[in-house]
N, CA, C and O of each residue as an XYZ file, in Angstrom:
876
protein
N    -148.054     95.149      9.102
C    -147.557     94.858     10.348
C    -145.965     95.212      9.714
O    -145.168     96.072     10.089
N    -145.827     94.032      8.431
C    -144.274     94.099      7.603
C    -143.420     94.824      7.826
O    -142.333     94.724      8.395
N    -144.282     96.077      7.046
C    -143.601     97.430      7.241
C    -143.353     98.184      8.224
O    -142.307     98.833      8.230
N    -144.145     98.252      9.134
C    -143.777     98.557     10.542
C    -141.993     99.106     10.864
O    -141.708    100.248     11.224
N    -140.972     97.986     10.628
C    -140.034     97.723     11.130
C    -138.789     97.871     10.052
O    -138.346     96.745      9.828
N    -138.157     98.778      9.393
C    -137.243     98.069      8.370
C    -135.774     99.358      8.684
O    -134.981     99.683      7.800
N    -135.746     99.840      9.994
C    -134.841    100.070     10.061
C    -133.608     98.895     10.296
O    -133.779     97.815     10.861
N    -132.501     99.328      9.791
C    -131.889     97.836      9.361
C    -131.151     97.513     10.940
O    -130.713     96.367     10.847
N    -130.919     97.928     11.997
C    -130.349     97.718     13.387
C    -131.315     96.719     13.609
O    -131.195     95.496     13.535
N    -132.697     97.704     14.010
C    -133.890     96.585     14.135
C    -134.126     95.533     13.992
O    -134.413     94.643     14.792
N    -133.973     95.565     12.455
C    -134.232     94.411     11.380
C    -133.302     92.727     11.876
O    -133.706     91.616     12.218
N    -132.233     93.207     11.715
C    -131.095     93.001     11.920
C    -131.466     91.734     13.878
O    -131.499     90.563     14.255
N    -131.626     93.054     14.357
C    -131.731     92.282     15.824
C    -133.456     91.511     16.332
O    -133.694     90.889     17.368
N    -134.155     91.750     15.505
C    -135.017     91.209     15.514
C    -134.835     89.867     14.746
O    -135.298     88.860     15.281
N    -134.302     89.771     13.731
C    -134.144     88.410     13.327
C    -132.941     87.715     13.959
O    -132.928     86.484     13.949
N    -132.110     88.270     14.411
C    -131.108     87.274     15.157
C    -131.853     86.728     16.622
O    -131.706     85.573     17.020
N    -132.725     87.820     17.391
C    -133.548     87.358     18.436
C    -134.558     85.921     17.484
O    -134.564     84.846     18.084
N    -134.999     85.946     16.697
C    -135.613     84.810     16.082
C    -135.086     83.411     15.124
O    -135.682     82.404     14.742
N    -133.871     83.836     14.979
C    -133.180     82.628     14.430
C    -132.824     81.649     15.478
O    -132.463     82.149     16.544
N    -132.852     80.194     15.392
C    -132.611     78.870     16.100
C    -131.757     78.465     15.794
O    -131.829     77.284     15.453
N    -130.285     79.211     15.705
C    -129.244     78.897     15.135
C    -128.640     77.754     16.751
O    -129.548     77.649     17.577
N    -127.843     77.306     16.990
C    -126.839     76.916     17.795
C    -125.497     77.765     18.142
O    -124.639     77.865     17.265
N    -125.300     78.386     19.429
C    -124.569     78.724     20.137
C    -123.737     78.912     18.778
O    -124.545     79.406     17.991
N    -122.569     78.760     18.167
C    -121.549     78.804     17.361
C    -121.924     79.563     16.286
O    -121.344     80.606     15.984
N    -123.128     78.975     15.514
C    -123.245     79.768     13.966
C    -124.307     80.969     14.825
O    -124.442     81.907     14.039
N    -125.008     81.231     16.001
C    -125.465     82.124     16.368
C    -124.086     83.396     16.544
O    -124.362     84.594     16.607
N    -122.982     83.006     16.588
C    -122.226     83.810     17.039
C    -121.364     84.153     15.813
O    -120.315     84.786     15.940
N    -121.761     83.782     14.780
C    -121.019     83.789     13.277
C    -122.186     84.943     12.951
O    -121.945     86.117     12.668
N    -123.512     84.326     13.058
C    -124.339     85.264     12.392
C    -123.869     87.304     13.030
O    -123.551     88.432     12.654
N    -124.124     86.600     13.970
C    -123.679     87.659     14.686
C    -122.587     88.960     14.326
O    -122.754     90.167     14.158
N    -121.273     87.965     14.301
C    -119.802     88.761     13.697
C    -120.186     89.829     12.417
O    -119.969     91.041     12.412
N    -121.094     88.668     10.868
C    -120.900     88.717      9.887
C    -122.268     89.890      9.509
O    -122.348     90.625      8.525
N    -123.363     89.731     10.792
C    -124.865     91.018     10.403
C    -123.910     92.220     11.213
O    -124.494     93.300     11.129
N    -122.913     92.305     11.793
C    -122.492     93.314     12.986
C    -121.718     93.955     11.794
O    -122.241     95.039     11.533
N    -120.467     93.631     10.823
C    -120.421     93.934      9.612
C    -121.090     94.482      8.815
O    -120.765     95.595      8.400
N    -121.986     93.971      8.472
C    -123.213     94.458      7.628
C    -124.099     95.851      8.119
O    -124.683     96.687      7.430
N    -123.997     95.777      9.087
C    -124.978     97.111      9.757
C    -123.283     97.935      9.879
O    -123.763     98.848     10.552
N    -122.378     98.173      9.820
C    -121.159     98.633     10.175
C    -121.133     99.564      8.560
O    -121.327    100.755      8.317
N    -120.807     98.406      7.687
C    -121.015     99.463      6.326
C    -122.558     99.956      6.350
O    -122.484    101.184      6.308
N    -123.237     99.767      6.374
C    -124.411    100.395      5.942
C    -124.578    101.611      6.833
O    -125.037    102.706      6.509
N    -124.195    101.283      7.826
C    -124.427    103.192      9.131
C    -123.328    103.750      8.831
O    -123.336    104.980      8.810
N    -122.037    103.024      8.504
C    -120.945    104.527      8.591
C    -120.239    104.216      7.467
O    -119.196    104.870      7.450
N    -120.376    103.379      6.357
C    -119.900    103.434      5.006
C    -120.551    103.860      3.681
O    -120.155    104.627      2.804
N    -121.900    102.981      3.829
C    -122.783    103.796      2.764
C    -123.667    104.625      3.234
O    -124.210    105.357      2.407
N    -124.073    104.753      4.711
C    -125.199    105.795      5.078
C    -126.502    105.548      4.693
O    -127.335    106.354      4.280
N    -126.633    103.969      4.923
C    -127.976    102.956      4.865
C    -128.732    103.291      5.886
O    -128.066    103.460      6.908
N    -130.442    103.535      6.073
C    -130.747    103.556      7.567
C    -131.505    102.603      7.696
O    -131.489    101.967      8.750
N    -132.452    102.227      6.545
C    -133.133    101.265      5.619
C    -133.015    100.128      5.060
O    -132.291     99.898      4.092
N    -133.738     99.319      5.647
C    -133.229     97.729      4.732
C    -133.579     97.746      3.510
O    -132.814     97.157      2.747
N    -134.607     98.291      3.008
C    -135.505     98.744      1.674
C    -134.748     99.502      1.198
O    -135.044     99.494      0.003
N    -133.475    100.560      1.425
C    -132.852    101.456      0.720
C    -131.226    100.295      0.022
O    -130.282    100.864     -0.525
N    -131.238     99.273      0.144
C    -130.182     98.852     -0.365
C    -130.433     98.315     -1.590
O    -131.329     97.486     -1.752
N    -129.513     98.826     -2.744
C    -129.687     98.291     -3.975
C    -129.244     97.702     -4.314
O    -128.615     97.275     -3.346
N    -128.799     96.847     -5.582
C    -127.931     95.865     -6.172
C    -126.179     96.328     -6.044
O    -125.214     95.564     -6.025
N    -126.194     98.215     -5.949
C    -124.495     98.260     -6.081
C    -124.377     98.087     -4.448
O    -123.478     97.434     -3.918
N    -125.302     98.693     -3.815
C    -124.338     98.724     -2.294
C    -124.158     97.059     -2.138
O    -123.123     96.734     -1.555
N    -124.932     96.083     -2.532
C    -124.421     94.206     -2.288
C    -123.410     93.964     -2.853
O    -122.736     93.049     -2.381
N    -123.011     94.523     -3.813
C    -121.792     94.291     -4.794
C    -120.381     94.890     -4.170
O    -119.297     94.313     -4.256
N    -120.584     96.020     -3.597
C    -119.596     96.916     -2.660
C    -119.299     96.317     -1.101
O    -118.292     96.501     -0.417
N    -120.233     95.720     -0.847
C    -120.111     95.001      0.484
C    -119.620     93.815      0.443
O    -118.899     93.411      1.356
N    -119.900     93.131     -0.522
C    -119.200     91.504     -0.529
C    -118.181     92.031     -1.172
O    -117.418     92.388     -0.274
N    -117.595     92.359     -2.428
C    -117.174     92.362     -3.384
C    -115.626     93.173     -2.526
O    -114.458     92.884     -2.787
N    -115.937     93.856     -1.844
C    -114.744     95.153     -1.514
C    -114.993     95.365      0.016
O    -113.947     95.152      0.630
N    -115.975     95.696      0.792
C    -116.040     96.180      1.915
C    -115.576     95.100      3.102
O    -114.740     95.083      4.005
N    -116.624     94.191      2.566
C    -116.277     92.595      3.736
C    -114.875     91.941      3.135
O    -114.291     90.974      3.623
N    -114.616     92.420      2.388
C    -113.121     91.223      2.044
C    -111.912     91.878      2.698
O    -110.862     91.361      3.078
N    -112.312     93.119      2.735
C    -110.811     94.174      3.230
C    -111.388     93.581      4.899
O    -110.413     93.336      5.610
N    -112.475     93.374      5.467
C    -112.487     93.441      7.011
C    -112.405     91.963      7.680
O    -112.367     91.721      8.887
N    -112.385     91.007      6.576
C    -112.364     89.516      6.654
C    -110.935     89.214      6.526
O    -110.594     88.031      6.538
N    -110.002     90.201      6.396
C    -109.117     89.075      5.404
C    -107.931     88.156      6.465
O    -107.292     87.153      6.149
N    -107.923     88.819      7.642
C    -107.334     87.897      8.597
C    -108.019     86.839      9.610
O    -107.416     86.217     10.484
N    -109.068     86.779      9.388
C    -110.068     85.875     10.350
C    -110.449     84.371      8.858
O    -111.221     83.989      7.979
N    -109.667     84.212      9.308
C    -109.551     81.831      8.265
C    -110.576     81.510      8.850
O    -111.026     80.450      8.415
N    -111.279     82.049      9.822
C    -112.710     81.145     10.512
C    -113.933     81.493      9.023
O    -114.574     80.634      8.418
N    -113.937     82.874      8.786
C    -115.339     83.660      8.191
C    -114.719     82.681      6.827
O    -113.801     83.184      6.181
N    -115.028     81.851      6.579
C    -114.866     81.214      5.243
C    -116.060     81.863      3.951
O    -116.826     82.712      4.408
N    -116.180     81.653      3.004
C    -116.400     82.443      1.880
C    -118.348     81.744      2.064
O    -119.461     82.262      2.154
N    -117.654     80.027      2.032
C    -118.757     79.111      2.251
C    -119.868     79.930      3.870
O    -121.076     80.102      4.031
N    -119.315     80.060      4.262
C    -119.645     80.368      5.713
C    -120.899     81.822      5.555
O    -122.056     81.985      5.940
N    -119.928     82.640      4.803
C    -120.534     84.085      4.738
C    -122.020     83.125      3.410
O    -123.248     83.198      3.443
N    -121.357     82.581      2.734
C    -123.031     82.698      1.789
C    -124.183     82.453      2.722
O    -125.202     83.142      2.697
N    -123.926     81.111      3.823
C    -124.998     80.435      4.301
C    -125.691     81.875      5.248
O    -126.870     82.221      5.316
N    -124.819     82.325      5.717
C    -125.158     82.910      6.841
C    -126.232     84.305      5.855
O    -127.386     84.467      6.254
N    -125.943     84.806      5.165
C    -126.766     85.915      4.131
C    -127.884     85.479      3.802
O    -128.955     86.061      3.974
N    -127.603     83.722      2.976
C    -128.714     83.234      2.064
C    -129.671     83.217      3.378
O    -130.853     83.418      3.099
N    -129.396     83.021      4.732
C    -130.611     82.713      5.902
C    -130.931     83.862      6.332
O    -131.969     83.974      6.985
N    -130.143     84.946      6.077
C    -130.929     86.000      6.598
C    -132.033     86.877      5.463
O    -133.127     87.348      5.775
N    -131.378     86.926      4.083
C    -132.396     87.379      3.455
C    -133.370     86.368      2.820
O    -134.369     86.744      2.208
N    -133.167     85.561      2.924
C    -134.290     84.739      3.431
C    -135.807     84.796      4.180
O    -137.004     84.691      3.916
N    -134.974     85.017      5.197
C    -135.998     85.865      6.509
C    -136.422     87.059      6.208
O    -137.586     87.443      6.329
N    -135.409     87.755      5.766
C    -135.787     89.308      5.272
C    -137.323     89.228      3.935
O    -138.274     89.989      3.761
N    -137.005     88.253      3.412
C    -138.042     88.434      1.822
C    -139.528     87.717      2.763
O    -140.701     88.067      2.639
N    -139.138     86.979      3.394
C    -140.472     86.516      4.314
C    -141.300     87.428      5.103
O    -142.469     87.770      4.922
N    -140.235     87.844      6.269
C    -140.789     88.935      7.130
C    -140.708     90.284      7.067
O    -141.078     91.089      7.922
N    -140.227     90.489      6.053
C    -140.304     92.305      5.959
C    -140.638     92.368      4.458
O    -140.639     93.535      4.068
N    -140.946     91.389      3.410
C    -140.811     91.240      2.040
C    -140.205     92.804      1.601
O    -140.597     93.889      1.174
N    -138.967     92.095      2.029
C    -137.819     93.012      1.240
C    -136.864     92.243      0.770
O    -136.115     91.475      1.374
N    -136.966     92.601     -0.793
C    -136.103     91.035     -1.189
C    -134.443     91.243     -1.811
O    -134.133     91.437     -2.987
N    -133.921     91.180     -1.133
C    -132.193     91.081     -1.271
C    -132.078     89.916     -1.697
O    -130.964     89.678     -2.164
N    -133.115     88.733     -1.729
C    -131.996     87.423     -1.513
C    -132.014     87.497     -3.219
O    -130.933     86.993     -3.525
N    -132.635     87.835     -4.330
C    -132.705     87.410     -5.537
C    -131.164     88.042     -6.158
O    -130.349     87.247     -6.626
N    -130.973     88.995     -6.126
C    -129.735     89.864     -6.424
C    -128.438     89.238     -5.587
O    -127.379     88.966     -6.153
N    -128.664     89.049     -4.172
C    -127.213     88.157     -3.464
C    -127.247     86.714     -4.788
O    -126.368     86.579     -5.639
N    -128.173     86.018     -4.678
C    -127.642     85.141     -5.342
C    -126.876     85.125     -6.845
O    -126.113     84.315     -7.372
N    -127.342     86.175     -7.198
C    -126.840     86.271     -8.215
C    -125.686     86.786     -8.267
O    -125.206     86.775     -9.401
N    -125.094     87.206     -7.521
C    -124.041     87.657     -7.189
C    -123.106     86.844     -7.101
O    -122.003     86.852     -7.649
N    -123.726     85.875     -6.142
C    -122.829     84.733     -5.094
C    -122.560     83.732     -6.465
O    -121.374     83.435     -6.609
N    -123.326     83.279     -7.299
C    -123.346     82.905     -8.500
C    -122.119     83.320     -9.460
O    -121.135     82.668     -9.809
N    -122.513     84.604     -9.755
C    -121.196     84.922    -10.606
C    -119.967     84.802    -10.030
O    -119.069     84.047    -10.405
N    -119.941     85.572     -9.097
C    -118.130     86.202     -8.366
C    -117.905     85.357     -6.860
O    -117.337     85.853     -5.888
N    -118.544     83.841     -6.917
C    -117.982     83.443     -5.753
C    -116.773     82.660     -5.819
O    -116.099     82.550     -4.795
N    -116.375     82.048     -6.995
C    -115.670     81.491     -6.784
C    -114.166     82.671     -7.000
O    -113.058     82.136     -6.958
N    -114.211     83.592     -7.130
C    -113.359     84.806     -6.761
C    -113.068     85.249     -5.705
O    -111.911     85.528     -5.391
N    -114.184     85.410     -4.882
C    -114.481     85.738     -3.545
C    -113.165     84.673     -2.916
O    -112.168     84.993     -2.270
N    -113.526     83.597     -3.294
C    -112.924     82.582     -2.417
C    -111.374     82.360     -2.757
O    -110.588     81.839     -1.966
N    -110.993     82.879     -4.196
C    -110.220     82.407     -4.236
C    -108.742     83.693     -4.268
O    -107.619     83.469     -4.720
N    -109.305     85.170     -3.554
C    -108.740     86.349     -3.269
C    -108.856     85.823     -1.686
O    -107.896     85.193     -1.244
N    -109.872     86.038     -0.926
C    -109.744     84.981      0.255
C    -108.558     84.331      1.159
O    -108.009     84.483      2.250
N    -108.519     83.488     -0.025
C    -107.484     82.029      0.068
C    -106.073     82.513     -0.245
O    -105.197     82.135      0.534
N    -105.653     83.439     -1.460
C    -104.628     83.769     -1.279
C    -104.461     84.697     -0.724
O    -103.236     84.632     -0.618
N    -104.822     85.867     -0.092
C    -105.098     86.985      0.795
C    -104.240     86.262      2.514
O    -103.297     86.776      3.115
N    -104.917     85.116      2.843
C    -104.519     84.635      3.946
C    -103.137     83.618      3.840
O    -102.354     83.219      4.703
N    -103.233     83.370      2.178
C    -101.510     82.219      2.110
C    -100.236     83.529      2.126
O     -99.037     83.352      2.341
N    -100.816     84.625      1.878
C     -99.644     84.959      2.284
C     -98.888     85.525      3.072
O     -97.692     85.798      2.968
N    -100.092     85.821      4.410
C    -100.109     86.532      5.392
C     -99.418     84.779      6.051
O     -98.621     85.101      6.932
N     -99.430     83.871      5.992
C     -99.015     82.877      6.283
C     -97.710     82.489      6.019
O     -97.097     81.452      6.272
N     -97.480     83.265      5.599
C     -96.011     83.211      4.972
C     -94.852     84.631      5.008
O     -93.621     84.611      4.985
N     -95.893     85.913      5.078
C     -95.178     86.976      4.832
C     -95.704     87.921      5.972
O     -96.908     88.167      6.043
N     -94.726     88.495      6.940
C     -94.836     89.634      7.793
C     -95.507     90.497      7.605
O     -95.473     90.747      6.401
N     -96.263     91.267      8.216
C     -97.085     92.285      8.049
C     -95.995     93.244      8.041
O     -95.486     93.917      7.145
N     -95.684     93.070      9.810
C     -94.690     94.139     10.272
C     -93.203     94.297      9.617
O     -92.387     95.198      9.816
N     -93.053     92.699      8.448
C     -91.502     93.082      8.777
C     -91.741     94.203      6.767
O     -90.898     94.822      6.117
N     -92.966     93.995      6.544
C     -93.229     94.654      5.258
C     -92.721     96.009      5.236
O     -91.849     96.619      4.619
N     -94.129     96.423      6.705
C     -94.008     98.208      6.686
C     -92.555     98.394      6.987
O     -92.094     99.212      6.191
N     -91.767     98.009      7.722
C     -90.503     98.174      8.186
C     -89.656     97.947      6.711
O     -88.818     98.829      6.526
N     -89.726     97.055      5.784
C     -89.356     97.494      4.374
C     -89.483     98.596      3.973
O     -88.512     99.255      3.600
N     -91.094     99.190      3.953
C     -91.252     99.790      3.138
C     -90.977    101.470      3.400
O     -90.878    102.420      2.623
N     -90.884    101.311      5.304
C     -90.316    102.730      5.134
C     -88.571    102.767      5.245
O     -88.082    103.866      4.984
N     -87.730    101.804      5.562
C     -86.659    101.751      4.590
C     -86.570    102.122      3.326
O     -85.525    102.590      2.873
N     -87.546    101.973      2.683
C     -87.022    101.554      0.781
C     -87.355    103.483      0.218
O     -87.172    103.872     -0.935
N     -87.901    104.473      1.492
C     -88.429    105.830      1.117
C     -89.015    105.874     -0.022
O     -89.774    104.951     -0.318
N     -88.779    107.069     -1.021
C     -89.381    107.194     -2.542
C     -88.836    106.483     -3.588
O     -88.601    106.945     -4.704
N     -88.630    105.315     -3.205
C     -88.378    104.319     -4.036
C     -89.467    103.423     -4.115
O     -89.368    102.520     -4.946
N     -90.715    103.501     -3.267
C     -91.354    102.389     -3.376
C     -92.885    102.834     -3.891
O     -93.201    103.911     -3.387
N     -93.651    102.417     -4.544
C     -94.740    102.730     -4.842
C     -96.026    101.831     -4.326
O     -96.186    100.615     -4.218
N     -96.757    102.813     -4.092
C     -98.382    101.851     -3.316
C     -99.451    102.671     -3.933
O     -99.560    103.877     -4.156
N    -100.501    101.232     -4.219
C    -101.585    101.886     -4.718
C    -102.444    100.527     -5.011
O    -102.061     99.476     -4.497
N    -103.519    100.550     -5.777
C    -104.368     99.417     -6.187
C    -103.782     98.951     -7.485
O    -103.600     99.747     -8.406
N    -103.469     97.618     -7.584
C    -102.828     96.969     -9.103
C    -103.734     96.110     -9.600
O    -104.353     95.447     -8.766
N    -103.934     95.976    -10.537
C    -104.650     94.831    -11.258
C    -103.566     94.240    -11.650
O    -102.552     94.923    -11.795
N    -103.541     92.724    -11.930
C    -102.731     91.849    -12.615
C    -103.221     91.441    -13.963
O    -104.382     91.050    -14.089
N    -102.325     91.515    -15.077
C    -102.542     91.559    -16.293
C    -101.902     90.378    -16.692
O    -102.300     89.945    -17.774
N    -101.093     89.782    -16.174
C    -100.239     88.496    -17.067
C     -99.444     88.297    -15.872
O     -98.989     89.125    -15.083
N     -99.331     86.386    -15.908
C     -98.613     86.226    -14.871
C     -97.972     84.722    -15.385
O     -98.460     83.607    -15.569
N     -96.762     85.251    -15.499
C     -95.474     84.731    -16.442
C     -95.696     82.989    -15.543
O     -96.191     82.676    -14.460
N     -94.997     82.145    -16.742
C     -94.529     80.253    -16.175
C     -93.719     80.673    -15.339
O     -93.723     79.835    -14.438
N     -92.732     81.804    -14.995
C     -91.891     82.123    -13.725
C     -92.312     82.363    -12.752
O     -91.547     82.235    -11.796
N     -93.766     82.842    -12.478
C     -94.306     83.643    -11.837
C     -94.165     85.262    -11.355
O     -94.834     85.976    -10.609
N     -93.160     85.432    -12.027
C     -93.403     87.214    -11.990
C     -94.530     87.539    -13.097
O     -94.953     86.886    -14.051
N     -94.784     88.574    -12.679
C     -96.459     89.147    -13.155
C     -96.488     90.385    -13.596
O     -95.603     91.089    -13.110
N     -97.372     91.033    -14.538
C     -97.177     92.017    -14.444
C     -98.871     92.698    -14.211
O     -99.998     92.281    -14.479
N     -98.351     93.877    -13.606
C     -99.752     94.463    -13.220
C     -99.662     96.009    -13.596
O     -98.592     96.607    -13.715
N    -100.963     96.598    -13.773
C    -101.320     98.241    -14.111
C    -102.034     98.768    -12.440
O    -102.821     98.375    -11.580
N    -101.321     99.653    -12.683
C    -101.787    100.638    -11.203
C    -103.823    101.369    -11.780
O    -103.979    102.311    -12.556
N    -104.856    100.674    -11.192
C    -106.016    100.757    -11.245
C    -106.082    102.416    -11.365
O    -106.637    102.781    -12.401
N    -105.735    103.215    -10.717
C    -105.654    105.099    -11.197
C    -105.120    105.547    -11.690
O    -105.497    106.606    -12.192
N    -103.879    105.062    -11.891
C    -103.081    105.748    -12.632
C    -102.548    105.103    -14.595
O    -102.083    105.532    -15.651
N    -103.069    103.831    -13.939
C    -103.003    103.156    -15.486
C    -101.333    103.015    -15.790
O    -100.983    102.386    -16.788
N    -100.400    103.576    -14.963
C     -98.897    102.444    -15.137
C     -99.072    101.579    -15.193
O    -100.086    101.114    -14.672
N     -98.177    100.813    -15.870
C     -97.907     98.981    -15.906
C     -96.429     99.098    -15.257
O     -95.587     99.963    -15.500
N     -96.344     98.118    -14.464
C     -94.982     97.498    -13.895
C     -94.753     96.368    -14.552
O     -95.853     95.829    -14.675
N     -93.754     95.571    -15.147
C     -93.338     94.481    -15.706
C     -92.593     93.655    -14.753
O     -91.899     94.227    -13.912
N     -92.666     92.150    -14.790
C     -91.865     91.419    -14.465
C     -92.035     91.755    -12.396
O     -90.929     91.715    -11.858
N     -92.758     91.927    -11.792
C     -92.755     91.968    -10.590
C     -92.656     90.536     -9.814
O     -93.417     89.612    -10.102
N     -91.939     90.461     -9.093
C     -91.909     88.865     -7.969
C     -92.740     89.479     -6.628
O     -92.616     90.446     -5.876
N     -93.872     88.072     -6.818
C     -94.135     87.783     -5.254
C     -94.178     87.111     -4.769
O     -93.390     86.285     -5.229
N     -94.736     86.684     -3.794
C     -94.856     85.731     -2.537
C     -96.041     85.351     -2.271
O     -96.537     85.926     -1.302
N     -96.786     84.459     -2.866
C     -98.176     84.164     -2.489
C     -98.045     82.981     -1.566
O     -98.436     82.957     -0.399
N     -97.414     81.943     -2.258
C     -97.325     80.508     -1.496
C     -98.727     79.377     -2.081
O     -99.944     79.561     -2.046
N     -97.815     78.063     -2.655
C     -98.740     77.291     -3.354
C     -99.450     76.590     -1.436
O     -99.049     76.577     -0.272
N    -100.622     76.148     -2.203
C    -100.920     75.439     -3.611
C    -102.235     76.792     -3.803
O    -103.244     76.630     -4.489
N    -101.986     77.791     -3.203
C    -102.668     79.027     -3.990
C    -102.102     79.627     -5.192
O    -100.916     79.867     -5.418
N    -103.138     79.839     -5.943
C    -102.782     80.510     -7.021
C    -103.473     82.040     -7.165
O    -104.687     82.198     -7.037
N    -102.547     83.140     -7.447
C    -103.543     84.641     -7.935
C    -103.808     83.947     -9.882
O    -103.508     82.966    -10.562
N    -104.306     84.831     -9.968
C    -105.403     84.658    -11.213
C    -105.170     86.242    -11.592
O    -104.744     87.102    -10.821
N    -105.592     86.435    -13.109
C    -105.192     87.117    -13.786
C    -106.608     88.046    -13.498
O    -107.645     87.465    -13.175
N    -106.572     89.202    -13.610
C    -108.051     90.208    -13.477
C    -107.824     90.489    -11.950
O    -108.576     91.413    -11.641
N    -107.090     90.065    -10.866
C    -107.147     89.875     -9.262
C    -106.571     91.400     -9.414
O    -105.913     91.834    -10.359
N    -106.978     92.082     -8.267
C    -106.584     93.532     -8.136
C    -105.766     93.549     -6.421
O    -106.452     93.166     -5.472
N    -104.579     93.926     -6.220
C    -103.604     94.087     -5.078
C    -103.905     95.316     -4.670
O    -104.156     96.214     -5.474
N    -103.910     95.475     -3.453
C    -103.815     96.716     -2.377
C    -102.108     96.601     -1.826
O    -101.771     95.971     -0.824
N    -101.322     97.231     -2.579
C     -99.971     96.645     -1.982
C     -98.568     97.727     -2.745
O     -98.596     98.327     -3.819
N     -97.560     97.666     -1.824
C     -96.194     98.350     -2.155
C     -95.545     97.414     -2.783
O     -95.576     96.266     -2.339
N     -94.755     97.764     -4.064
C     -93.958     97.608     -4.861
C     -92.412     98.066     -4.324
O     -92.285     98.944     -3.471
N     -91.373     97.436     -4.866
C     -90.115     98.408     -4.513
C     -88.805     97.640     -5.814
O     -88.563     96.437     -5.910
N     -88.254     98.598     -6.534
C     -87.281     98.414     -7.464
C     -85.980     96.862     -6.473
O     -85.675     96.979     -5.286
N     -85.573     95.846     -7.213
C     -84.183     95.261     -6.819
C     -83.605     95.687     -8.226
O     -84.084     96.316     -9.169
N     -82.213     95.010     -7.956
C     -81.199     95.071     -8.942
C     -81.842     94.828    -10.302
O     -81.685     95.656    -11.200
N     -82.681     93.533    -10.519
C     -83.329     92.718    -11.884
C     -84.514     93.264    -12.067
O     -84.753     93.737    -13.178
N     -85.514     93.322    -11.030
C     -87.281     93.137    -11.183
C     -87.411     94.537    -10.357
O     -86.534     95.329    -10.013
N     -88.899     94.556    -10.150
C     -89.724     94.891     -8.918
C     -89.863     93.494     -7.888
O     -89.693     92.293     -8.096
N     -90.207     94.191     -6.834
C     -90.961     92.841     -6.003
C     -92.289     93.898     -4.981
O     -92.408     95.086     -4.680
N     -92.818     93.043     -4.819
C     -93.759     93.370     -3.895
C     -92.931     93.233     -2.058
O     -92.504     92.168     -1.614
N     -92.901     94.211     -1.497
C     -92.814     94.735     -0.115
C     -94.101     94.043      0.682
O     -94.148     92.938      1.224
N     -95.092     95.028      0.573
C     -96.552     94.213      1.421
C     -97.272     94.215      0.237
O     -97.023     94.785     -0.825
N     -98.415     93.337      0.631
C     -99.702     93.253     -0.256
C    -100.536     93.319      0.904
O    -100.340     92.466      1.769
N    -101.719     94.453      1.141
C    -102.318     94.762      2.220
C    -103.722     94.046      1.847
O    -104.440     93.602      2.743
N    -103.969     93.985      0.894
C    -105.387     92.852      0.203
C    -105.982     92.691     -1.173
O    -105.844     93.536     -2.057
N    -106.545     91.743     -1.289
C    -107.005     91.257     -2.339
C    -108.088     90.522     -3.059
O    -108.279     89.309     -3.147
N    -108.858     91.688     -3.633
C    -109.650     91.692     -3.986
C    -110.176     91.390     -5.479
O    -109.369     91.221     -6.393
N    -111.540     91.332     -5.679
C    -111.389     90.563     -7.262
C    -111.918     91.713     -8.368
O    -112.462     92.765     -8.031
N    -111.663     91.323     -9.696
C    -111.999     92.397    -10.569
C    -113.127     93.181    -10.267
O    -112.976     94.399    -10.174
N    -113.966     92.795    -10.140
C    -115.574     92.979     -9.789
C    -115.777     94.090     -8.798
O    -116.739     94.855     -8.854
N    -114.633     94.159     -7.695
C    -114.838     95.532     -6.954
C    -114.058     96.526     -7.832
O    -114.872     97.439     -7.976
N    -113.463     96.707     -8.189
C    -112.666     97.731     -9.539
C    -113.837     99.107     -9.230
O    -113.497    100.108     -8.600
N    -115.247     98.905     -9.814
C    -115.742    100.157     -9.592
C    -115.746    100.682     -8.026
O    -115.733    101.912     -8.076
N    -115.758    100.290     -6.835
C    -115.773    100.531     -5.677
C    -114.694    100.675     -4.971
O    -114.809    101.097     -3.820
N    -113.316    100.335     -5.539
C    -111.906    100.910     -5.276
C    -111.904    102.428     -5.350
O    -111.921    102.890     -6.491
N    -111.885    103.388     -4.213
C    -111.299    104.379     -4.390
C    -109.947    105.067     -3.742
O    -109.556    106.162     -4.147
């Protein structure tokens, strides 16, 4: 009987029906598992829970989910970890599908970097208007450069050196306004737009910030 129902949507529905969370906890679980279902269905094209591989978990937690929840400060890394830990524990017991061990390894290795990029993203958007950035980008015309940039160096003055992930071109001494007390770290990846100024380049917009481990999944 444990193997009779492995369709992802039905497994999630069964789990949410069985868990005895408080109303608030259940709402958060529904929200995060809806993201999980959306990823497996529309992005990864996975239908059964036992089709999910380690790489799928990495792509979901390191890239896809971070992109979706950047603006939702209530979904902290701690909450994400607890919700999926509970779900994967239940999954192993009720369906004998082991996603718990690879999840724990992923969190052990990358939890701090996930936390850092979300804190940096949210700090940036607290200090910078996304709409103003888009207006500036449009005003700069063909002077702007958009892409995925890996941070290679951070100077004591706060200027950073970045490299385009796809084209390997380097940009030196780029200004960025992320905001204290959150600090960017090297090997972080920025989905961003930069423009030249009189002396240096400057970030016009930052759309998302990802940990370095997300690099294989950035297209």
